[in-house]
Structures are given as C-alpha cells and as structure tokens.
N, C-alpha and C positions, 0 to 999 in steps of 0.2 A: 446258270439260273441266278438268281439273286440270292442274299440272305440277308436274314432282317438285320435294321440297326441297334444289335442289341444294346450299344452304347448309349443310345439315346433313352435308355432305361435305366443305367445300372449307376448313374451319377458319375462316371470316370470319364466324360467326355472331353476331346480336348477340342476346342474350336477349328475351325478351318474352312476353304474353301476348295472344290476341285473342280477342275474345267472339264468338261465333257465335251468330246468331240468325235466325230466319224471324217477320217479322212476320205474314204471309200463315198462318203455322202457328198464332203467337200469338192471332190472331184467330179461329182454329178451335178452337183448345183452348176461347175463351171460350165461343164459341157453342156449341159441344158442351155445355157443361155445362149452359149454358142451357137446352138443348133436353134433355138429360138429365133435369135436375130436374123439368120440366115433363111429361116422360113417366111418369118415375117417379111422380109426384104421381100424375097418371092412374092409372096401374098401381093404386097403393095403393085410390084412395078408389072407382074404378068398373069394375075388372077381375077382383078376386080372387070367385075361386070357391067358395062356400062350401056348394054341396053336395060339391063333392071337392075338400077342403083338404089331400087328401094328395097330390095331384098340382100343385095350383094355390100352396099355398105357397112349396113348394122351387121353384118356377121365378118365384116372386116374389123370394125371396131370391137365386136366382142373378143377376137383373138387378142389382139392389144390389151386391151383391159384383162383378160384373165392371164396372158404374160407377164402383167404387171402386178397384177396380185400376186403369183407365183415368187414374184422377184423379192416382195415384203416379205411372204411368208418364209423365202430361204433364207433372208437376213435374220429374222427372229431365229431361228432355227441352226443358224451355221454354227454355233456354238451353245452351251449352255453349262449352268455352273450349278453344282452340288453342294450344300452348306450341311455342317455340324454346328450347334451351337455349344455353347460353353456349359457349364453348370451354373444355373440363376442365382445371383446372391440373398440370402435369406434375408428378410425381416420387410420386402416390399409389399406393398400397400395393393392388392388385385380387386374389382370388383368384378362379376360375371353378369353380364345384362342377357335375359332369354327374351327374345322378342315373341311376342305371339296379337293375334288378331282373334280367328274364330276356329285355331284347329282342335282336333278330338284332345281331349283331358287324356285318353289312355298315352297320347303320343307325348302329348305335353309331359306326363306326368313320368314316363319314360327317362327325358332328357333331363328333370330338375332330378330323380335319380342319379345319375349320371354326373351331374355336374359336382352334385355335392360330394361325390365320391372321390372328386379329384384329388390327388396329391398337392400340398401346399396350400397353406392358408389362404383364404379368399371370402368374399362376400357375396351372398347370389342373389338376384333380384331378378324377379320377370316382370316385364314390363307389357301389362295389357293394354291394348287399344283395342279389345272387346266388351273394358269393364263388367266383366261375367262373375257372376256370385260364385259359381263355383268353382273360377279359378282362383279367386282370394280364398277360400275352402282348404284348396288343394294347397296353395300356398303355406297357410297357416299349419295343417297338418303335415307338412313335408319340412319346415321350418326353415323356408327361403323367405324373403321380404317381397311384399306387391305394391307394384306400382302403378299406374294407370293417371289419365287427363280427361281435362272435360271436353275433348275433341279429338279429330284424328287428323286434325289439319296436317299436311307434310308427309301422309302414309308413317312408312317404318323410320324414316329419316326423323319426320317430326316429333314420333315417338321417343325417339334414343337422345334427342336433342331434351326434350321434358324431364329426362332421366339425370340429364349430367349436374343440375345445381344440386340433386337431391342426392348425389354420392360424392365420393371423394376419392376413392383408389386412385393411385399410381399410375393403373395400368387395367384398362378393361379388355377382358375377353366376351368374344361375341359368339352367339347360337341361337339359329332359328329353333321355331318351336321343335323341329322333327329332329334336332341334330345333336345324337349322343355324344358326347367325347370319352376317351379314354382317359383311365385313370393319372398316365403322365403327362396329358396334354399342357399343363403348366408348366411342369417342371422341363418341358424340351423347350416350347416359344419362349419361356421369360429368358432363356439363355440367350439369346438375341440382342435382348437390352441393355447388356453391357456397355455395348457402344451407345452414348448417348445420344449421336443421331439418328439410329435408329427409330421409325415413328411406328412402324409395320411388321408384325411377325403374321404371314398366312400361310395356313395348312390346305392340301387338297382336300376337297371334297368326295365321299366314299359313300356309296348306296347300298345298303344292304338289301333291299326287294329286287331280288334278279332276275323278276319276272315283270319288269317295269316295261312301258313302250321305248324307252329308250337304251335299254341293255339287248345283246346278241350273246344268247347263252352259247351260240355255236363261235365265237370267236374269243382267245384269250389277249390280254393286255398284256403287258411287259412283266405283270409278276404271274397271279394265279387267280386275280378276280377277273372275271367276266368282260367283256369291252362292251362298253357305254358309249353313247354319243359325247361326253365328255373326255373321253380318256387322252384325245390328244392334247385339250385344253391344259389338262393337269399335267399329264406327263412327260409332254413335249414345249408346249407355246409358255407358260409361266415360267419353267427352267429357263427359257430361252429368255423371255423380257428380266427376267433378275439379272442378268448377264450385262444389261443398260441400265440397273436401276431402275425398273419401272413396272414390278410387280405392283397388281392394285388389288385391294381387299374386294373379295369375292361376298362379303354380306354374311358368313359364318365362318366357325372355324378360323377365328383369328381374333391377335391382341395388338391391341393401338394404344399408344403411349396418352394419357389424358393431357399432358400439356400440349403435344402437336395439335390435338384433335380441338382444342377449347384456341387455339392461336391462330388457328384459319377460321374460327369460326362456326366450329361445329359441323355436324354432319350436314351433307350440301341437299337443300330441298326442290331444288331448279328441278330436275329429272328426277324418271323413274328406274335411273340408275343410279342412285347416290350414293353406293359401292365404289364403285369407278372414280366417280366425279369428284367425291369427296378424296380418295388417293392420287388422283393428277394436281389439286389444288396442295397437298402433300409435298409431292414432290419440288411443286413450282417454289414452294416454299424452304427449300434445300433440304429435306427428311429426307431419309434412306427408309427403303423397303428391304425385308428378307422373305424369302420363301423357301420352307423347310420342306422337303419333297420325301415325305410318307405322311401317309393317311393316320391322324389322330381322333377323328371323330369318324361317325357313319350317319347319313340320314335318308331319308326317302326320297327317288328319285320321282320324276312325275308317273303318275300309274297307266294313263291311257292315251291316247293321241291329242285331244281334247286341253288335257292337263299342260302336257307337253309344249303345247304349239302356244297355249297361251300363255307361258311362262318365257317362248322365246320371243312371242310379240313384243313384249314388254322389256326384253333386251333390245331386240331390233329398234323399237321406238325411242327408249332411251339413247340408243350409242347415235342414232338420228339428232336429239335433242343436244347432245354432246356437240356434234359437230356442226348445230346452227348457231347453239350459243354461246360456247365456251370454247372453239376448234382448238384444239391441240397446235396445228401448226404454228397459230398466232399467239398462244399464250406466253405469257412473260415468265420468266423463270425456270422454265425446263430447257433443257439441252438438247443438241440436235437427236441425240439418239434416244431419248424420252417422249421428242415431238413424232419423230419416227414411229416409235413403241407405241403410243396413245393415238395416232393417226392411223393404225393399224388394226388396232382394235373397235373405233367407231366406223371405219370405212369398210369394215369388212363385210358389209350391207350389201354395199355396190359389185359384189362380187356374183353375185345371182341375177345382175343384169346378165352377162355374157352367156348365163346358165340358160335363162327366159330365152333369150335370142336362138343358142342351139335347139332349145323344146321347138319353139314356134317354125323355123326355119325350113325343115324339111317338109313339114306341112304345106307349106306355102308352095314351094318347088315343086312337090309332086304333085299339086293341085292344077297349076298353072302350067308346070312344065317348064318355069323358068331355072336358068342356073343361077345360084346363089355366088358361084364365082366358075371364071372359065378355067379351063385346064383341070378338069375333074375327072379325067381317066387315071391311066394308070402314073402316070405324072405325078398327080395328087398321092396316091398310095406312096409312091416310094417318097415322097418328101415328108407326108404326112405322118406315115404310121410312127417310122423311127422317131420323129419329134415328140407325139404322142406316149410314146411305150416310153421313151426317157424321160417323160412329165413324170408318167407313174413310178416308175423307180425310184426316182430320184427322193418323191414324195415321198417312199417308204421307208426309204433308207435313214433321209433325215427325221420322221418321226418314230424312227427305230421300231415300226408297225403299228404304232396305236393309231392309225389312221389308215386301216384295211379299205380298198378301193370300195368296192359295190356296197358294203355297209354303210360309208362315209356319202354315196353317192344318193342310196336311196333317202338319207335325212337331207340331203341338200334339193330335192326333187322334194321334201315334204314341208319345206320352211320356205320355198321359192314363194308363193302368194302372201304368207305374210312380211318376208322383205319389200315383195313390192308395196305394200300398206304401209311399211315405214318410211319406205324412200317417197312417199307422196307426203308424208306428213312434212318433209323439208317444203314443199308448195304449199299446204292447207295444215297448218301445225294443229290447230286446236288444242283443247286442253284433255290429257292421258291424266286417266285413274290409275293408281298401283291396284293391281289385283293380286291377289294372294292365291299362290299355287295350291290346289288340292292334295291334302295329305293323306288322304284316306278314301278308302273305298267306301258307296252307299250302298252296297250288295244288291245292284242292277247292273244289266248287261249291255253297254254303250256300243257294241261294238259296226253296229250298222250304221247308227246316228254319228258316228265318227266318219263314216264315208262322207260326210256330207263337209267336212273339215276339208276333204283334199278335189273337191267336186270340179274345181277349172283343172285340177291334174286330170282327173277322169277325162274330162271331156279333150282335154290334149291329147290322152291317150287313144282313146277313141277316133279323135280327128286324125290321129298318127295314124291307125290300121284303115281307115276308111280312104284316106289319101294314098297309103300303098295299093290299096284294090285298085282305085280310083286312075291310079298312074298307069300299074300292070296292064289293066282292061284296055287303056289308051293306047299304049305299046301294041297289044298284041292285035288292037284294030287299025293299026296303020296311021294313029295321029300326028301331028307332025310337031314336033315338041324338041325343046332342045336338048330333054335329056333324053339319053338314050346309051344302050350300051353298059361300061365302064359308069358311068355316071349316075345311071338309074341305076344300077345295084347297089353303088354306095350308099345315094339318096336312102333306098328301101332299107339295107339294113339300118341306116344312122335313126330312122324311122322307127323300125322295128326294135330297136335299142332302147330308145326313149320308152316306147310302149311297153316293153318289158320290167323298165324300171318302174313304171307307176302302178303295172300289175303287182308285182313284188311290193310297194306299196302297200297297196290295197291289202294285200294278204297279211303284212306286220300289223295293221292296224287292226285286221280280223282275228289276229292272236289274241286268244281269251288272255284277259290280263287279271291283276289280283286286284278284288273286288271285295275286300276283307275290310272291316274298320279298323283291324291292325293287321300287321302282315306275320305268319308264322315263318318261323326261322326254321330251317331244316337242320334236325340234330339227330345225336343217336345215344338215349341216356336209358340205362338200366329204371325199371320201374316195376310198381306190383299196383295191382288191381282188385280193390274189395268191394264185393256185391253181398253186405249183409258178413256170415258169417264165412262166406265161400271168399278164399284170396288165391291170385296165379300170377306167375310173374308175366310182365309185360316189356315193352319196350317203346319208349315214346319217340316220333320220327320229326313231327312239327311243335314250334311251341312259341306262344305270345303271352304277353301279358294277359290277356282273354278267355285262352282255349289251349287247345295239345289235340295232336294226334296220335293214338297209339296202337300197338298191335296187340291182341292176348287171345291166348285159347279159349278165354273165357266168352259165354254166350250172353249178351246182354241187350235190354230189349230197349228201341228208341224213346228216348225220353227218361231212362232211370239213373238215378243219382246216386252213384257210387262214390267210394275214396281210391284216390290217385296218388300214388309217392312215388316220387323219382327222383334221381341223386344226380345232383350238377357236378359234384365231384366228389373225390375219394371221403368219406367222413361227413359230406355236407346234402343232405336230403330237403323235400320240401314236399309237404301233403296238404292235399286240395280237394275239396268234394265237387267233382264236374257231374255235369249233364249228358250224356250221351246223345249225339244228334245221328249224323252219317255213320253205316255200316256196310262195312263189304267183307267177303269171304279174301282171305289173305291166307294161303298156303292151307296148312293145318287151324288155323286160328280164324281171328276175323280183324279189320282194321277200321277202328273207330274215329269217328272227330267228337269233339267234345268241346265243350264251355266250361268256363269256373263258375261254380255256383259259391263256394266258398273258399274263398284263398284270404289267408290271415294278412295283416299289413306288411310285417314284417319278411312274412314268404316271399311277397309280393314284391318287395327291394330285394331280396334275394335273389331272385330271379329276373328281374332286371336289370342286377347290374350284371348277372351271369352272360346275360345275353347280349348285351351291348357294352361291356368293356374285358368278357373271357372270351364270347364263343366271338361276338363281330373281330374283332382285332386278328383271329388267326383266319377266318374264311372268308373275308369281305374287303381285307386289304391284302395289296400287293408287294409288302415287303417294302426292303431296300437295295434290291441289288439289282444291275445294269446288264443289260444285252451284250453277250459276248462278243459282237461286233464293235463297240463301243471303244474308243482309247481315253484312258484317265489321264491327264498331266496336272501335275500340281499349277496352280492360278499365281 
C-alpha cells in the first residue's frame, strides 16, 4: 500500500527523480512481441482466406494494427519517472486563471473559494466567456478579479489569450470552473520551476463525483480512490511520457511559465484540444515539462453518457485536427522521443479501427458462412489463446492494474462510434465547435434517452445475436457453409462476447447517475437538529454547498424549516437553517434529505473549504505510494 507524499506538504522536500519500472512487465513485453511476431507471420502465411478476401484481409489488417498500437503503448510504459519538487523560491508572482463559460454558480463559487485559500501569494482572475452579471457579482463578493471579452472567438484558448495582456504574473496556474485545488497546490508545483527551462508542471486530475459515468465503484486504482476511465492515463501514461519530456498540459490543474507561453504566441487556437497542441509547440521550442504524480485538486467527471461521449468526441476530433494540421512526426523542434509520444497521443483514435473490424467480422462470417481466416479450428486456438492471454497479462503488468480489462473494453465499445466520426473528419474536416462539458445535473433522468448514443453498438449487438441464431439454425439444418465444428463454435463465442459487452455497456448507461445541481460528498459528522424548542442529536451523512442528508430520531414533516448545526472538525461547527425534503425510516429514527435555506457566507466558505481542501484530499486522491510489484531505481 502506498503512503502519502507528506514531504510535498511539509516544506522539507529534496528535489529528485525516481525511475519506476517492473522487470516482470518488461520481460512480458518482450515475450509478447516475440509471440506476436510469430503469430502474425502464421496469420499472414497460412490463414488468409483468398476465397473471401473482403472479410479476411480487413481482419488481418486489424491484427497488424492492434499489434502496432500495443507496441507504442508498451514503449510509453516501458518505464516511468516520478518526481519530487524542491521548495519554491519565495517572491515569485503568480496569477491564477479560472476559465468559465456557463458552469453553475455554486460549482464556480467552490472553485474560487478553494483557489483563494491556496498557500503562496497569488492574484486570482475569473475569465468569464459567458459575460454573466451574476459571475461578476460573485467575483466582487469573493474578492477576485473579473475578466471578460466582447466575443468568444477561439473558445477557451481565446479566452486565456485575451487575459494574458491584462495580467503580469511570472507564472500562471490554470483551473477549469469545476476544479478546486488543495491548499498546497502552488507550493508543490512551483517547486519544479527552479529549473529555468521548465515551462509546464502538470498534476493529475481527480474526480470527487464517484457515481459518474466514467467511474467503476467495484474497481480500485493504485491507491484508494475508485477506478475511472482516465486512471490509466494519469497513473501510468503521463508518468511514461514524462520520461521522454513529453507530458502535455491537460487544461486544468497545471502551472505554466508566462515567458514560455508568450514566446510561442499564446495558447494555440487552431484545434479544439488547445492544451496538448500548445504543449507540443512549447516542447518544439526547447522547453521542458514536469509531471507531479499526486492529486492536487479535485473536479467533476462527466456525469452521464451524453456528457462523457461529448467530451471524448471533442478530444478525438482535436487529435485528428493535430494529426492533419500539425503532425508530430513532421514538426520541427521535437526530438524522436517526443515525436513518438505525441504521435501516439493523436493517432490513438485509429486504434478503434481494429476494434470495429473485430465487432463486424463475426456478424458477417456467421451470416454468410464465410471464413475470415483458414485454420480456424484447434490450430487457431493453440496459437491465438496464448497470444491473446499474454497480451492481457502484459497490459495489466505495464499499467500496474490501472487498466482493468473488462471495464476498459466496455469504454472502448462506448467510444467506437465517436472515434469513427473523428476519423471521418480527416476526409471531411469542417469547422469544429468547442463544446463545454456539462458540470451539473438538471434533476432529470436521461438514462433511456442516452441509449440513443450507442444505438449503432446496440444494432451490432442485436446483429451478433441474430447471426448466432442464423448460423446455428443453418448448421443444424445442414447448410453447406465453410463454418462448421470448432470454427463455428469459435465464431459464435466471439459474437456472443461482443453482444455481452454491448449489453454490459447499455446496463452501465442505465445505471442511475448523479442528477443534483451539486454533488453531495459522503461524510460522517456529528450534528444537532432543532425544531423550535426541541433538539436531538443527528449525524450528517452527505453534504454539499446547497444541502445535506442527515439521520435523527426527531420526527420532522416534509417542508419544515429547522436548524441544523454540524461539526466540521473539533471546535469548528457550522449552523444553518434547512428545509426538510425526502424522509425515510432508518433504524430507530429517520433519514432526511434537506436543502439549505439560510447559510451565512462565512459558514458557506468554511463548508466549501472543508469539503474540497480537507475532506477531498483524504477521500478522493490515491496518495503517493507505488504497487509492491514495481521496483524503484535512481534515475
């Protein structure tokens, strides 16, 4: 089990770099590459079905492409580095940019409160592209400077560029409207800038809404936080890219040196993935980056499938824009390692081509009785099963368990159609719009409506089942097909697996997700509830800036306004008036849901800082330990 990097908060840090590598994983990679080459040679020489090239050749192409992408993945994760920053030099000027467009005021207010409470002197700016009067009023109330502009040209990138001439800090910290930093955010990341060539220090993004679409509560990441779809990226891939000086800005939770950003002309506005594109130009100009592998802020993950897929569509389309307009393989200034790292980051979209082929192939084979490859009997199983199993095991060893097989496969199925749409933009570019990912619920249940987002996957799943029934019936009635015996059984199992994964994806979409305006953190706080002259002990079980859920033996009517005082820490309590909403029996008492009616501003600030800077670092970050299977050696 890992232990927190306490030195990062104590001010006694000694800067350094540690190489993280697993000899077992590296041996597995070499074995996989050897077995894979032998398998592909056999596939090429002995298994192409020239009687059905329309199905056989794409299938072979998928095998080659999948093997190539695994090779790129393994190269990135061959070893990783982990850094410890020094103590930042005092007296540096720091600006903090909070970018916003249409996010909920409650979410933005929590971020502002957390930003203003960070250690190390800094100036705070809210960059409002929504030009909202209520945001201006919020900034005036919380004592931060408000910046806006007359248009929204260039979306988030343009918003930041417009703020650069109006500010002057030597360093700029960036936060999206929903990312609340911990107190030691600046004192940690600024420690990397003792190196005058470092332009970017990036921390991982962690998410506190654990019931989001991208979370899997049944799977644990390297530490204590539940696994989510980006765990492998932040826990394994970015530390691997850091080894090649190729970590890129992830839009939020980062500090950038102003001199470097101004030197390349500001944030790149040519693509909708302005963060990665900008960092590629920084690296091409000779600047360095650093990745701090410890959560320093918490944000909101896409709540449901619509928000998740909308965000991923923007990312995949942006990757294709970079691939077309500023291909890393041809970009001057990058070294070969950086070219390879950035190429992998934009070309990953093509990895979905083999996945699409693997989905469609068994449907066609079972429907027409054609063999996608010869030797589909026991000879295939003897060769394919070891190759495939070794790939799964190697993947798990490389990622230290942050890329669980079935959960990752489910998300691959979910993103298949948006990847195809993104790849189509290479042929039909068009103008892409920067769509802001929704950060809060609207109180509605969108589960059935969101099934439309995977309608083509559902069609493929139904087609797989129909093809299985058709082929089985044909076999039983004596149809003269090439598929028979073991080859038929293998293809049926393949089709059923695809259908099962699609059914699992649909079930995940149908799982109820958070639809509140603000997420309720799970807590366990002592409290007292008072209804007039009657008081009783209570326990607060969930909490946000807008309301609370509590347990009390006191019988309260729906709609009643009562006093609730709860203890955030010994000697620190918050009092509020709450309106009782839902109620249900709970042991010898009742479990109530309530919203705040009166919450003094100072109490609200104390509550927000407790949730985001005391509670969140303990409950929603994975700390700084390493898996026992990994070996550390001084770099």
